[in-house]
Each structure stands twice: as structure tokens, then as C-alpha cells.
GUBAVEX-411170 format. One record per residue (C-alpha): residue number from 1; x, y, z. Coordinates in nm, 3 decimals, padded with zeros to 5 digits. Layout:
BEGIN
NUM | X | Y | Z
...
***
This chain:
BEGIN
1 | 00.009 | 00.036 | 00.010
2 | 00.178 | 00.293 | -00.142
3 | 00.143 | 00.635 | 00.047
4 | 00.101 | 00.982 | -00.095
5 | 00.282 | 01.240 | 00.067
6 | 00.123 | 01.593 | 00.043
7 | 00.376 | 01.892 | 00.001
8 | 00.444 | 02.104 | 00.288
9 | 00.194 | 02.457 | 00.262
10 | 00.368 | 02.750 | 00.220
11 | 00.434 | 02.996 | 00.483
12 | 00.179 | 03.208 | 00.381
13 | -00.108 | 02.948 | 00.374
14 | -00.139 | 02.832 | 00.666
15 | -00.484 | 02.586 | 00.583
16 | -00.285 | 02.422 | 00.279
17 | -00.457 | 02.580 | -00.039
18 | -00.329 | 02.786 | -00.294
19 | -00.071 | 03.013 | -00.273
20 | -00.198 | 03.388 | -00.144
21 | -00.011 | 03.679 | -00.376
22 | 00.247 | 03.868 | -00.196
23 | 00.111 | 04.188 | -00.003
24 | 00.116 | 04.510 | -00.268
25 | 00.035 | 04.789 | -00.003
26 | 00.286 | 04.782 | 00.312
27 | 00.264 | 05.030 | 00.596
28 | 00.021 | 05.211 | 00.334
29 | -00.340 | 05.369 | 00.406
30 | -00.607 | 05.329 | 00.146
31 | -00.856 | 05.586 | 00.092
32 | -01.144 | 05.344 | -00.114
33 | -01.132 | 05.045 | -00.255
34 | -01.312 | 05.031 | -00.602
35 | -01.669 | 04.787 | -00.559
36 | -01.628 | 04.594 | -00.844
37 | -01.344 | 04.415 | -00.748
38 | -01.488 | 04.297 | -00.455
39 | -01.743 | 04.117 | -00.634
40 | -01.557 | 04.013 | -00.960
41 | -01.625 | 03.636 | -01.125
42 | -01.265 | 03.515 | -01.054
43 | -01.382 | 03.183 | -01.322
44 | -01.262 | 03.167 | -01.639
45 | -01.110 | 03.559 | -01.652
46 | -00.742 | 03.623 | -01.584
47 | -00.641 | 03.827 | -01.249
48 | -00.698 | 04.236 | -01.249
49 | -00.330 | 04.293 | -01.102
50 | -00.404 | 04.586 | -00.869
51 | -00.163 | 04.897 | -00.855
52 | -00.067 | 05.038 | -00.541
53 | -00.301 | 05.318 | -00.378
54 | -00.119 | 05.671 | -00.371
55 | -00.190 | 05.820 | -00.077
56 | -00.140 | 06.237 | -00.017
57 | 00.074 | 06.350 | 00.306
58 | 00.063 | 06.696 | 00.212
59 | -00.035 | 06.905 | 00.485
60 | -00.392 | 07.024 | 00.432
61 | -00.426 | 07.337 | 00.490
62 | -00.831 | 07.384 | 00.433
63 | -01.139 | 07.214 | 00.523
64 | -01.251 | 06.940 | 00.388
65 | -01.060 | 06.636 | 00.184
66 | -00.834 | 06.666 | -00.074
67 | -00.964 | 06.695 | -00.428
68 | -00.884 | 06.391 | -00.600
69 | -00.702 | 06.421 | -00.927
70 | -00.885 | 06.205 | -01.142
71 | -01.185 | 06.446 | -01.087
72 | -01.197 | 06.732 | -01.305
73 | -01.209 | 07.044 | -01.142
74 | -01.582 | 07.136 | -01.146
75 | -01.688 | 06.828 | -00.954
76 | -01.446 | 06.894 | -00.705
77 | -01.626 | 06.937 | -00.345
78 | -01.672 | 07.269 | -00.253
79 | -01.557 | 07.397 | 00.062
80 | -01.859 | 07.514 | 00.250
81 | -01.839 | 07.778 | 00.503
82 | -02.003 | 08.074 | 00.687
83 | -02.042 | 08.347 | 00.406
84 | -01.790 | 08.655 | 00.469
85 | -01.925 | 08.966 | 00.656
86 | -02.022 | 09.270 | 00.431
87 | -01.889 | 09.581 | 00.642
88 | -02.196 | 09.841 | 00.682
89 | -02.140 | 10.137 | 00.413
90 | -02.030 | 10.427 | 00.515
91 | -02.123 | 10.763 | 00.376
92 | -01.920 | 10.979 | 00.120
93 | -01.893 | 11.336 | 00.038
94 | -01.721 | 11.475 | -00.294
95 | -01.335 | 11.412 | -00.233
96 | -01.267 | 11.773 | -00.338
97 | -01.506 | 11.934 | -00.081
98 | -01.309 | 12.010 | 00.161
99 | -01.274 | 12.352 | 00.363
100 | -01.040 | 12.560 | 00.257
101 | -00.940 | 12.922 | 00.358
102 | -01.143 | 13.190 | 00.166
103 | -00.954 | 13.543 | 00.028
104 | -01.056 | 13.841 | 00.274
105 | -00.894 | 14.114 | 00.272
106 | -00.835 | 14.342 | 00.618
107 | -01.131 | 14.559 | 00.700
108 | -00.945 | 14.863 | 00.665
109 | -00.966 | 14.851 | 00.279
110 | -01.309 | 14.857 | 00.242
111 | -01.323 | 15.143 | 00.463
112 | -01.106 | 15.321 | 00.248
113 | -01.254 | 15.232 | -00.080
114 | -01.624 | 15.339 | 00.036
115 | -01.480 | 15.634 | 00.119
116 | -01.330 | 15.716 | -00.227
117 | -01.683 | 15.660 | -00.363
118 | -01.824 | 15.921 | -00.140
119 | -01.541 | 16.133 | -00.226
120 | -01.615 | 16.045 | -00.627
121 | -01.931 | 16.109 | -00.584
122 | -01.910 | 16.445 | -00.404
123 | -01.686 | 16.562 | -00.658
124 | -01.906 | 16.477 | -00.905
125 | -02.143 | 16.654 | -00.748
126 | -01.952 | 16.981 | -00.780
127 | -01.828 | 16.963 | -01.105
128 | -02.212 | 16.896 | -01.240
129 | -02.324 | 17.181 | -01.023
130 | -02.491 | 17.008 | -00.775
131 | -02.316 | 17.074 | -00.443
132 | -02.563 | 17.298 | -00.252
133 | -02.324 | 17.605 | -00.118
134 | -02.365 | 17.540 | 00.196
135 | -02.181 | 17.182 | 00.168
136 | -01.950 | 17.387 | -00.074
137 | -01.867 | 17.624 | 00.206
138 | -01.772 | 17.326 | 00.453
139 | -01.564 | 17.135 | 00.219
140 | -01.415 | 17.431 | 00.132
141 | -01.517 | 17.390 | -00.235
142 | -01.413 | 17.678 | -00.465
143 | -01.720 | 17.861 | -00.628
144 | -01.800 | 17.659 | -00.949
145 | -02.056 | 17.765 | -01.179
146 | -02.093 | 17.357 | -01.270
147 | -02.158 | 17.231 | -01.648
148 | -02.441 | 16.981 | -01.531
149 | -02.542 | 16.688 | -01.595
150 | -02.390 | 16.515 | -01.855
151 | -02.228 | 16.173 | -02.024
152 | -01.877 | 16.243 | -01.800
153 | -02.120 | 16.317 | -01.499
154 | -02.318 | 16.065 | -01.502
155 | -02.000 | 15.814 | -01.558
156 | -01.800 | 16.015 | -01.248
157 | -02.158 | 15.908 | -01.062
158 | -02.168 | 15.540 | -01.146
159 | -01.821 | 15.482 | -01.094
160 | -01.796 | 15.661 | -00.739
161 | -02.135 | 15.493 | -00.678
162 | -02.008 | 15.169 | -00.737
163 | -01.678 | 15.228 | -00.551
164 | -01.904 | 15.297 | -00.252
165 | -02.105 | 15.024 | -00.239
166 | -01.845 | 14.765 | -00.373
167 | -01.637 | 14.868 | -00.008
168 | -01.876 | 14.951 | 00.242
169 | -02.087 | 14.660 | 00.103
170 | -01.786 | 14.365 | 00.172
171 | -01.772 | 14.499 | 00.535
172 | -01.771 | 14.214 | 00.732
173 | -01.759 | 14.095 | 01.122
174 | -01.618 | 13.771 | 01.232
175 | -01.672 | 13.656 | 01.543
176 | -01.483 | 13.378 | 01.783
177 | -01.702 | 13.042 | 01.756
178 | -01.789 | 13.172 | 01.397
179 | -01.770 | 13.133 | 01.037
180 | -01.886 | 13.193 | 00.714
181 | -01.873 | 12.945 | 00.414
182 | -01.862 | 13.111 | 00.088
183 | -02.024 | 13.062 | -00.272
184 | -02.004 | 13.206 | -00.595
185 | -02.257 | 13.095 | -00.848
186 | -02.256 | 12.748 | -00.655
187 | -01.899 | 12.667 | -00.626
188 | -01.750 | 12.669 | -00.325
189 | -01.496 | 12.945 | -00.294
190 | -01.334 | 12.910 | 00.100
191 | -01.442 | 12.959 | 00.470
192 | -01.352 | 13.221 | 00.687
193 | -01.249 | 13.170 | 01.023
194 | -01.064 | 13.511 | 01.071
195 | -01.221 | 13.743 | 01.352
196 | -01.216 | 14.120 | 01.360
197 | -01.315 | 14.395 | 01.117
198 | -01.317 | 14.209 | 00.766
199 | -01.388 | 14.251 | 00.374
200 | -01.479 | 14.002 | 00.192
201 | -01.645 | 13.991 | -00.169
202 | -02.030 | 14.088 | -00.171
203 | -02.073 | 13.922 | -00.459
204 | -02.005 | 13.551 | -00.304
205 | -02.306 | 13.415 | -00.051
206 | -02.281 | 13.342 | 00.278
207 | -02.310 | 13.073 | 00.463
208 | -02.298 | 13.165 | 00.868
209 | -02.181 | 12.812 | 01.075
210 | -02.143 | 12.810 | 01.428
211 | -01.827 | 12.611 | 01.524
212 | -01.857 | 12.627 | 01.887
213 | -01.871 | 12.341 | 02.086
214 | -02.166 | 12.222 | 02.176
215 | -02.414 | 11.981 | 02.290
216 | -02.773 | 11.885 | 02.250
217 | -02.988 | 11.651 | 02.510
218 | -03.245 | 11.460 | 02.286
219 | -03.595 | 11.402 | 02.321
220 | -03.656 | 10.999 | 02.446
221 | -03.545 | 10.792 | 02.193
222 | -03.661 | 10.459 | 02.086
223 | -03.469 | 10.159 | 02.176
224 | -03.370 | 09.826 | 02.318
225 | -03.180 | 09.619 | 02.620
226 | -03.043 | 09.323 | 02.564
227 | -03.300 | 09.133 | 02.611
228 | -03.489 | 09.354 | 02.283
229 | -03.705 | 09.488 | 02.633
230 | -03.846 | 09.881 | 02.470
231 | -03.683 | 10.111 | 02.641
232 | -03.709 | 10.529 | 02.585
233 | -03.342 | 10.686 | 02.588
234 | -03.238 | 11.043 | 02.645
235 | -02.860 | 11.075 | 02.581
236 | -02.688 | 11.417 | 02.550
237 | -02.458 | 11.464 | 02.287
238 | -02.107 | 11.645 | 02.309
239 | -01.981 | 11.808 | 01.936
240 | -01.881 | 12.036 | 01.664
241 | -01.848 | 12.104 | 01.340
242 | -01.510 | 12.062 | 01.228
243 | -01.538 | 12.062 | 00.877
244 | -01.746 | 12.383 | 00.789
245 | -01.793 | 12.263 | 00.383
246 | -01.850 | 11.985 | 00.453
247 | -02.142 | 12.012 | 00.709
248 | -02.259 | 12.333 | 00.540
249 | -02.225 | 12.200 | 00.161
250 | -02.252 | 11.801 | 00.232
251 | -02.544 | 11.746 | 00.416
252 | -02.853 | 11.959 | 00.374
253 | -02.884 | 12.008 | 00.749
254 | -02.656 | 11.891 | 00.955
255 | -02.780 | 11.908 | 01.283
256 | -03.098 | 11.715 | 01.191
257 | -02.839 | 11.447 | 00.992
258 | -02.684 | 11.467 | 01.378
259 | -02.992 | 11.352 | 01.531
260 | -03.086 | 11.103 | 01.277
261 | -02.713 | 10.891 | 01.343
262 | -02.816 | 10.914 | 01.711
263 | -03.170 | 10.758 | 01.660
264 | -02.962 | 10.491 | 01.412
265 | -02.722 | 10.414 | 01.625
266 | -02.984 | 10.322 | 01.965
267 | -03.129 | 10.118 | 01.708
268 | -02.808 | 09.918 | 01.709
269 | -02.626 | 09.916 | 02.000
270 | -02.844 | 09.789 | 02.299
271 | -02.887 | 09.984 | 02.645
272 | -02.856 | 09.876 | 02.990
273 | -03.067 | 09.983 | 03.264
274 | -02.943 | 10.228 | 03.496
275 | -02.808 | 09.995 | 03.858
276 | -02.582 | 09.778 | 03.652
277 | -02.236 | 09.799 | 03.661
278 | -02.022 | 10.076 | 03.607
279 | -01.817 | 09.863 | 03.318
280 | -02.173 | 09.851 | 03.093
281 | -02.253 | 10.138 | 03.145
282 | -01.934 | 10.278 | 02.958
283 | -01.935 | 09.960 | 02.724
284 | -02.241 | 10.097 | 02.609
285 | -02.167 | 10.505 | 02.553
286 | -01.834 | 10.397 | 02.395
287 | -02.030 | 10.177 | 02.128
288 | -02.287 | 10.433 | 02.066
289 | -01.999 | 10.734 | 02.038
290 | -01.779 | 10.535 | 01.778
291 | -02.086 | 10.423 | 01.534
292 | -02.184 | 10.802 | 01.586
293 | -01.857 | 10.901 | 01.553
294 | -01.825 | 10.662 | 01.201
295 | -02.159 | 10.822 | 01.055
296 | -02.139 | 11.205 | 01.119
297 | -01.728 | 11.262 | 01.030
298 | -01.769 | 11.200 | 00.647
299 | -01.979 | 11.524 | 00.668
300 | -01.768 | 11.702 | 00.856
301 | -01.857 | 11.659 | 01.258
302 | -01.673 | 11.569 | 01.492
303 | -01.879 | 11.413 | 01.811
304 | -01.687 | 11.350 | 02.131
305 | -01.903 | 11.162 | 02.327
306 | -02.288 | 11.019 | 02.329
307 | -02.394 | 10.954 | 02.677
308 | -02.767 | 10.794 | 02.813
309 | -02.835 | 11.021 | 03.087
310 | -03.202 | 10.897 | 03.167
311 | -03.285 | 10.524 | 03.070
312 | -03.646 | 10.403 | 03.117
313 | -03.894 | 10.132 | 02.998
314 | -04.130 | 10.198 | 02.718
315 | -04.508 | 10.319 | 02.861
316 | -04.702 | 09.963 | 02.683
317 | -04.449 | 09.747 | 02.899
318 | -04.364 | 09.951 | 03.167
319 | -04.651 | 09.828 | 03.449
320 | -04.519 | 09.449 | 03.339
321 | -04.109 | 09.523 | 03.398
322 | -04.249 | 09.743 | 03.720
323 | -04.359 | 09.432 | 03.844
324 | -04.124 | 09.218 | 03.748
325 | -03.838 | 09.426 | 03.941
326 | -04.031 | 09.413 | 04.229
327 | -04.077 | 09.038 | 04.242
328 | -03.695 | 08.948 | 04.136
329 | -03.589 | 09.297 | 04.476
330 | -03.856 | 09.068 | 04.663
331 | -03.752 | 08.673 | 04.611
332 | -03.370 | 08.865 | 04.642
333 | -03.497 | 08.936 | 04.954
334 | -03.612 | 08.628 | 05.070
335 | -03.320 | 08.441 | 04.991
336 | -03.045 | 08.651 | 05.193
337 | -03.337 | 08.633 | 05.489
338 | -03.332 | 08.249 | 05.441
339 | -02.944 | 08.204 | 05.433
340 | -02.862 | 08.424 | 05.756
341 | -03.113 | 08.266 | 05.907
342 | -02.994 | 07.943 | 05.823
343 | -02.606 | 08.035 | 05.891
344 | -02.749 | 08.148 | 06.216
345 | -02.895 | 07.807 | 06.321
346 | -02.616 | 07.650 | 06.186
347 | -02.393 | 07.843 | 06.417
348 | -02.606 | 07.809 | 06.785
349 | -02.644 | 07.428 | 06.687
350 | -02.303 | 07.386 | 06.620
351 | -02.198 | 07.614 | 06.936
352 | -02.395 | 07.402 | 07.178
353 | -02.280 | 07.054 | 07.057
354 | -01.903 | 07.138 | 07.088
355 | -01.891 | 07.317 | 07.417
356 | -02.093 | 07.025 | 07.557
357 | -02.349 | 07.202 | 07.675
358 | -02.639 | 06.976 | 07.549
359 | -02.606 | 06.584 | 07.414
360 | -02.849 | 06.545 | 07.123
361 | -02.978 | 06.248 | 06.908
362 | -03.089 | 06.311 | 06.563
363 | -03.440 | 06.340 | 06.643
364 | -03.370 | 06.608 | 06.922
365 | -03.129 | 06.799 | 06.702
366 | -03.439 | 06.793 | 06.429
367 | -03.639 | 06.922 | 06.721
368 | -03.418 | 07.208 | 06.750
369 | -03.333 | 07.260 | 06.453
370 | -03.686 | 07.339 | 06.390
371 | -03.768 | 07.537 | 06.655
372 | -03.511 | 07.784 | 06.651
373 | -03.574 | 07.813 | 06.287
374 | -03.894 | 07.925 | 06.372
375 | -03.786 | 08.160 | 06.595
376 | -03.506 | 08.337 | 06.405
377 | -03.765 | 08.375 | 06.110
378 | -04.060 | 08.516 | 06.346
379 | -03.782 | 08.778 | 06.489
380 | -03.669 | 08.869 | 06.078
381 | -04.010 | 08.937 | 06.034
382 | -04.049 | 09.178 | 06.293
383 | -03.737 | 09.346 | 06.282
384 | -03.704 | 09.328 | 05.950
385 | -03.442 | 09.256 | 05.736
***
């Protein structure tokens, strides 16, 4: 009887089956396995060689999986993130509209020109013979019969009168804290901030602007706190006109514009009720000031502070919030009283026990605690907090 010895199994096949192919992927991580390779039919078809998977070990800088090289760019997954926050648009004014000093002359020039015009009119009247003898004697003019009113006399009258009107009509008095914005036929010609007697071209249109430091106390303006409760706020705004040209020509009415900017800031910034921390009140004031400064700077206004001076609930919620506030204060008072009573009872029982004055079991301790609590609560209720 012959015995057939089977060949020893290979080291890679402990069960004695067919030899397995060597590992193609060593110490590598695969990203995915095609599904059709798991369920392919090996009978009658040559094995399909597998290619080692290539793993991209470059550091990822963005979110989401790295794009596959075999996928076109239009099919690559897009990273979904938050859309960028668009900044709030800032009002813009004509950049060429910047305050610059106007050309003016000292007032003495206007007085001299006006005096010359008056003298010219007197001379023309003497020349035409229309000057009364009394005036001629007072002015020490020689006697002259006069040539009458002719073209030359009328021309002298016109020139002297125009000079006098032009000289005296351009006189102006500049005061501290006031400025004039000058314009000619709709064009900006400069700003006058000088003081004293000045001569300004009388053909220029003058707009007076107050450039002093000013404060404005508003009427009750609608606002809201951090929880959305309706409030009425009175604010004090300290401001002044920094650029008179922009404040006058860049906006129709800079005072009305300032009021609207304050109301818009109160609609965006939550206001805290009085009685809170000082840091919260300062933060509210700083936020309001920053908002108003950003809105008014393009039109030549300089805002120093926007401070709430009176904050109260709106009439429609005032009664409900008043009851809620009283209930909160009552609950806080009750909690403080109860804490004080519990601490007093605990201190009394502890002292009695530690000094050995009494020996109490659990039941007696509970009864003592109960009696002391009732006594202390009754005493608190009679004497008040």
C-alpha cells in the first residue's frame, strides 16, 4: 500500500490552500476600494493586477477632503463656510469738498474804498453844479457854476457809487466761534474763520456756521436692552463742526443729520438699565460714540461723546417690568433672609454641641433646628431685614 505524501504548505498559507499573492500595500493607508473588485468573478478570467494606492501625505491647509486627481475641477467638492460679513457702507461726500481758507482783506481796505466812492460822488456833484453852497463852503471847495449833468458826470457818478457800494458792502465782522462758508454761483470759494473787521467780496454768498463746542440733549428716543425689551432713552451728545464746508454743503442740514445718526445708533446698540455695573454703562457709551462718530465724520462733524442720561421702560411695558422688578427684589430679599437664618441656626447648634452644653440625638437635633428656625424667622419678620 503506497502512501502519497502531500507537499508541505507554504509559509504564507497555513491552511494548505493555494499560495496567496504577496502584499502589494505595505505600511500604507488606502483611501477607497472599488466595489467591482470585491464582487468580480474569477472563474475563467485572468486576475486583474492591482496597483498600489497613492496616498497624499501633504499637509492640508483648508477644510474638507483633498481633491481627487482623477476628478475634473468642476466636480470637486466645494468647502462650505460662512459667507464673509460685508462691512456697513460708510456715507461718502465729494472728496474735493474740503475746507480751505477764503481770500479776504482787512476791513480797512473796504473802509478806504467806500470813503473814496463817497468822495467821488461829492466831486461829481460839485462838477455838475448840484452841490449846495453850504456843503461847498463846509468842504472848502471853490465856487463853480457847474457844467450840468452830462455823460461824463453820469459816468463819474456810476464809478464813484459802485466803488462806495463795493467798499462798504463787503465789510463784515468775524466773531470767535463763527465761520462763513463762501460760494459764488454754486461753487465753493472757501471758509472764513478770522475775527475782527474784514472785507469780503459782496458778490459771494455767505452761509454762517457755528463752529463752537456744542451739546444736544435729545428727546426720549426708542431703544432696546440686551433682551429686546422696549426702552425710552434720553442721550446727551457733545459735538462740534470740524469741517464747515462739508457740514454746510455736503448735507442739507447737519443738525438733523446728527439726530438721525443718534437714533440709528440707539436702534443698533443695546442699552442697559440704570443700576448695573459701571463697566456695562461705559461699554454702552463707547459703542454709541463709535457708531455716531463713524456716521458723522464724512460730513465734517466731530462727536466727542454720546451718553445716555435717562433710561426708562417704554409705556407699553413699564407696568409689567415694574412688577417683574419688584418680584425679583422680593425673591432676592427672601433668599438673603433665609440664608442668614440658616447660618444662625447652624452656628447655634454647632456651638451648643461642641461646648458640651447639651447632648442631642438625631431626633432632638431636628426638633431644636426646627424651633430655632421658626424663632429666628419670626424675629426677622418683626424687626425687618
